[in-house]
C-alpha positions as CSV (number, residue, x, y, z in Angstrom):
1,M,4.0,21.6,-28.0
2,S,6.5,19.4,-26.2
3,S,6.5,15.6,-26.6
4,E,7.5,15.3,-22.9
5,I,5.1,13.7,-20.5
6,S,4.6,14.1,-16.7
7,T,6.1,11.8,-14.2
8,D,2.6,10.9,-13.1
9,A,1.8,9.6,-16.6
10,Y,4.9,7.4,-16.5
11,L,4.1,6.2,-12.9
12,D,0.5,5.3,-14.0
13,A,1.8,3.4,-17.1
14,L,4.3,1.6,-14.8
15,A,1.5,0.7,-12.3
16,D,-0.7,-0.6,-15.2
17,F,2.2,-2.8,-16.5
18,R,2.9,-4.2,-13.0
19,K,-0.8,-5.1,-12.6
20,I,-1.1,-7.1,-15.9
21,D,2.4,-8.5,-15.3
22,A,1.3,-9.9,-11.9
23,E,-1.9,-11.4,-13.5
24,V,0.2,-13.1,-16.3
25,K,2.7,-14.4,-13.8
26,T,-0.1,-15.8,-11.5
27,L,-1.7,-17.5,-14.5
28,G,1.7,-18.9,-15.4
29,E,2.1,-20.3,-11.9
30,T,-1.4,-21.9,-12.1
31,L,-0.6,-23.5,-15.4
32,M,2.7,-24.8,-14.2
33,N,1.1,-26.3,-11.0
34,A,-1.7,-27.9,-13.2
35,G,0.9,-29.3,-15.5
36,R,2.9,-30.8,-12.7
37,A,-0.2,-32.2,-11.1
38,L,-1.3,-33.8,-14.4
39,Q,2.2,-35.1,-15.0
40,N,2.9,-36.5,-11.5
41,N,-0.5,-37.8,-10.5
42,P,-3.4,-37.4,-12.9
43,G,-5.6,-39.5,-10.6
44,R,-5.6,-36.6,-8.2
45,F,-6.4,-33.8,-10.7
46,V,-10.0,-32.7,-11.0
47,F,-12.2,-29.9,-12.2
48,P,-15.0,-30.4,-9.6
49,N,-17.7,-28.3,-11.2
50,I,-18.1,-29.8,-14.6
51,E,-19.2,-33.1,-16.1
52,P,-18.3,-35.8,-16.3
53,G,-17.5,-35.9,-12.6
54,L,-14.4,-37.8,-11.6
55,P,-14.1,-40.3,-8.7
56,I,-12.0,-39.2,-5.8
57,P,-11.8,-41.7,-3.0
58,A,-13.6,-40.7,0.2
59,G,-11.4,-38.9,2.6
60,L,-8.7,-38.2,0.0
61,T,-8.1,-34.5,0.2
62,Q,-4.3,-34.3,0.6
63,G,-2.5,-33.9,-2.7
64,V,-5.6,-33.3,-4.8
65,F,-5.3,-30.6,-7.4
66,T,-8.6,-28.9,-8.1
67,A,-9.3,-26.1,-10.5
68,S,-12.6,-24.3,-11.0
69,A,-13.6,-24.8,-14.7
70,R,-15.5,-21.5,-14.5
71,N,-12.2,-19.7,-13.8
72,W,-10.1,-21.6,-16.3
73,K,-8.8,-19.4,-19.1
74,T,-9.4,-20.2,-22.7
75,A,-6.6,-19.8,-25.3
76,E,-8.3,-16.6,-26.5
77,E,-8.4,-15.2,-22.9
78,I,-4.7,-16.0,-22.4
79,Q,-3.9,-14.4,-25.8
80,T,-5.9,-11.3,-24.8
81,M,-4.0,-11.1,-21.5
82,L,-0.7,-11.4,-23.4
83,A,-1.7,-8.6,-25.8
84,E,-2.6,-6.4,-22.8
85,W,0.8,-7.2,-21.3
86,H,2.6,-6.3,-24.5
87,N,0.6,-3.1,-24.9
88,A,1.3,-2.1,-21.3
89,S,5.0,-2.8,-21.7
90,V,5.2,-0.6,-24.8
91,A,3.2,2.2,-23.1
92,M,5.4,2.1,-20.0
93,T,8.6,2.1,-22.0
94,K,7.4,5.0,-24.3
95,A,6.2,7.0,-21.3
96,H,9.6,6.6,-19.6
97,A,11.4,7.6,-22.8
98,K,9.3,10.8,-23.0
99,L,10.3,12.0,-19.5
100,P,12.9,14.7,-19.4
101,S,16.3,13.2,-18.6
102,A,16.3,14.9,-15.1
103,R,13.0,13.2,-14.3
104,Q,14.2,9.8,-15.7
105,A,17.0,9.9,-13.2
106,G,14.5,10.5,-10.4
107,V,12.2,7.6,-11.0
108,Q,12.6,3.8,-11.1
109,P,13.3,2.7,-14.7
110,P,10.9,0.4,-16.4
111,P,11.5,-3.3,-15.7
112,R,13.1,-5.3,-18.5
113,T,10.4,-7.2,-20.4
114,T,12.6,-9.0,-23.0
């Protein structure tokens, strides 16, 4: 039995990696925006759906950073996302390596992850 895989299997692994990669990058952007907001103007940062509530002056909506506490990731959730990212990266790279060289030349190579 051959250790080669189909092009479709590689393309599926590539799509899986791109999906989790986009999720991790979106989370990273959210964390950077939150960090900037806390650093630059902590008086305009609020989780509006948890207690204790924070005062926001009436009419002040410009420049307020809000984040839903219900959607905020825990350290464990972030670690799980990162584990999924690493697993998808390895699966994608292995799938590409198992393609016959003629097929490797015909598909987009996996993105660099290191």
